[in-house]
C-alpha positions, 0 to 999 in steps of 0.5 A: 197773477194770483196763484191758484189754490193748487199752486198754494198747496204745492208751495206749502208742501215744498216749504214743509218738505224743506223744513223736515228734510233740513231737520233730518239732515242735521242728524244727531246733536251729539255725534261724538257721543254717538261714535263713542257709544257705538264703539262701546257697543262693538266691544260689548259684542266682541267679548260675547262672540268670544264667549260663544267660543269658550273665551270668557277672559275679557267679558267682565272687564269690558262690561265693567268699563262700559258701565262706568263710562255710561254712568259718567255719560248719564250724569253729564247728559241724561239718558242719550236720546234718539235726537242726541245720538240717533237710533243706533246710538240710543240702542247702543247705550241701552245694550250697555245698560242691559248688560250692567247686571253688576249694578242693578241700582243703575239699571233701575235708574236707567229704566226710570229715565227711559220710561217717559222718553218711550212715550216721546219717541226718544227711546225704544219701547222694545229696549225698555221692555228688555230692561224692565224684565232684566230688573224685575221678577216676575217679569212683564214681557217674557224677554228673559229666560234660560235654556232648559235643554239643548232644544228648549228655551223657557222664560222666567216667571211672568206676571199675568202671563195670559196677557203677555202677548198683548204687552209684547205687541204694544212695544213691538215685540213678536209673540212669545212662542215665536221669540222662544223658537228663535232664542232656543237656537242658542241652547244648542251651543255646548258653552250655553249653561242649562238652567239649574234647579238652584237658580233663583228664578223659576222658568215657565212653559210658553202658554198656549195662548201665546202659541195660538197667536203665531201666524 
């Protein structure tokens, strides 16, 4: 008996589902690398949690070791993509690069590697925005800044600041005013240094345009 049109559609849908489900089940192509990156990320976060309590003893050593290892990984594999190490592994790699401030040349190399991968869905647009701002002044997305008091955080200077929320929205970031409201909670910590006039980067107030976009 010739299958009905609906039957052929159902069969095609099942084949498509089986194909996609199999692809999803395969998981990251570099599982061991993903596990290593997640372990490095855990160390990164551990020293920062200690720093929040006033213990900065291991911060630099952990960041230096993570950066050195990430450079080896990038040299061997290129930038760790979502397909290679999963979304969490790719984010872990970005976080280590984000904190590699003692080697800005490497950070800019990572930025160049990530840019085409963002368009391919193999790297996060948010992560790219944070790293771009980390390596550029004026910044573009307003992710970097400083506590100007125990109750206020301000971003460093931003290019074309009137359109900052458009750029933030394009990469999936919330409006700048909302972001500043969330980040300022960290300013209350006595271990958080306040912005100094001697700092090489100037802070700016959150523009009214950004405030008006808050729901």
